[in-house]
C-alpha positions as CSV (number, residue, x, y, z in Angstrom):
1,G,5.3,3.6,30.2
2,N,5.8,0.2,28.7
3,V,8.7,0.0,26.2
4,T,9.2,-2.9,24.1
5,T,12.7,-3.6,22.8
6,I,13.6,-5.8,19.8
7,T,17.0,-6.9,18.4
8,I,17.2,-6.1,14.5
9,N,19.2,-8.7,12.4
10,V,21.3,-6.0,10.8
11,A,22.9,-8.4,8.3
12,E,19.4,-9.5,7.0
13,I,18.4,-5.8,6.6
14,K,21.7,-5.2,4.6
15,D,20.9,-8.2,2.5
16,Y,17.3,-7.3,1.5
17,G,18.6,-3.6,0.7
18,Q,21.5,-5.0,-1.3
19,A,19.2,-7.3,-3.2
20,G,16.9,-4.3,-4.0
21,L,20.0,-2.6,-5.6
22,N,21.2,-5.5,-7.2
23,A,17.6,-6.0,-8.9
24,V,17.7,-2.4,-10.1
25,S,21.2,-2.8,-11.8
26,T,20.3,-6.0,-13.3
27,V,16.7,-4.8,-14.8
28,L,18.4,-1.6,-16.0
29,S,21.4,-3.3,-17.4
30,I,19.3,-5.3,-19.9
31,G,19.1,-3.1,-22.9
32,A,15.8,-4.2,-24.2
33,V,14.0,-3.8,-20.9
34,A,15.7,-0.2,-20.3
35,S,14.5,0.7,-23.9
36,G,11.1,-0.7,-23.5
37,I,10.4,1.1,-20.3
38,G,11.5,4.5,-21.6
39,A,13.8,7.0,-20.2
40,S,11.2,8.7,-17.7
41,T,10.6,5.3,-16.1
42,V,14.3,4.6,-16.0
43,G,14.5,7.9,-14.2
44,I,11.9,7.1,-11.8
45,I,13.6,3.8,-10.9
46,T,17.1,5.5,-10.6
47,L,15.8,7.9,-8.0
48,A,14.1,5.0,-6.1
49,D,17.4,3.2,-6.3
50,T,19.3,6.2,-5.0
51,A,16.9,6.6,-2.1
52,L,17.5,3.1,-1.2
53,S,21.2,3.3,-1.5
54,T,21.1,6.4,0.8
55,A,18.8,4.7,3.3
56,L,21.0,1.6,3.3
57,N,24.2,3.5,3.8
58,S,22.7,5.7,6.7
59,F,21.4,2.5,8.4
60,S,24.5,0.4,7.9
61,T,27.0,3.2,9.1
62,A,25.0,3.8,12.1
63,A,24.0,0.2,13.0
64,G,27.4,-1.8,12.8
65,S,26.9,-5.3,13.3
66,T,24.1,-5.4,15.9
67,L,21.1,-3.4,16.9
68,T,18.6,-3.3,19.5
69,I,15.8,-0.9,19.3
70,S,13.3,0.4,21.7
71,Y,10.0,1.3,20.3
72,D,10.1,4.8,21.6
73,D,13.4,5.2,19.8
74,T,12.1,7.2,16.9
75,N,15.5,7.8,15.4
76,W,16.2,4.1,14.8
77,K,12.5,3.3,13.8
78,S,12.9,6.1,11.3
79,R,16.1,4.5,10.0
80,V,14.7,1.0,9.6
81,D,11.4,2.3,8.1
82,S,13.4,4.3,5.5
83,V,15.2,1.2,4.4
84,L,12.0,-0.7,4.1
85,S,10.1,2.0,2.5
86,A,12.8,2.8,-0.1
87,L,12.9,-1.1,-0.8
88,T,9.0,-1.3,-1.4
89,K,9.5,1.8,-3.7
90,V,12.1,0.2,-5.8
91,E,10.3,-3.2,-5.9
92,S,7.0,-1.4,-7.1
93,D,8.7,0.9,-9.6
94,L,10.6,-2.2,-11.2
95,S,7.3,-4.5,-11.1
96,A,5.4,-1.7,-12.9
97,A,8.2,-1.3,-15.4
98,I,8.6,-4.9,-16.1
99,T,4.9,-5.2,-16.3
100,G,4.4,-2.3,-18.7
101,V,7.1,-3.8,-21.2
């Protein structure tokens, strides 16, 4: 059928992913915040951070410096979706934790 092909800005995906990892590191390094959100919430955020790191590493290793994806290429769509989903989870967990404090 009709296949749509897009070129992904690999550096931008990596930058967004790294920003999420940096946000977790920064928030959890603030003792008052980490203490205020509690150990269970820190654990949830840490799990989201690990998932984002894993997704980002997998994407980065496989993508190299440029990436062109065809919409029917489910392998790459899955990798990109994984990074974006993990980044959304980190943002959501951090936002909820900070709002709670």
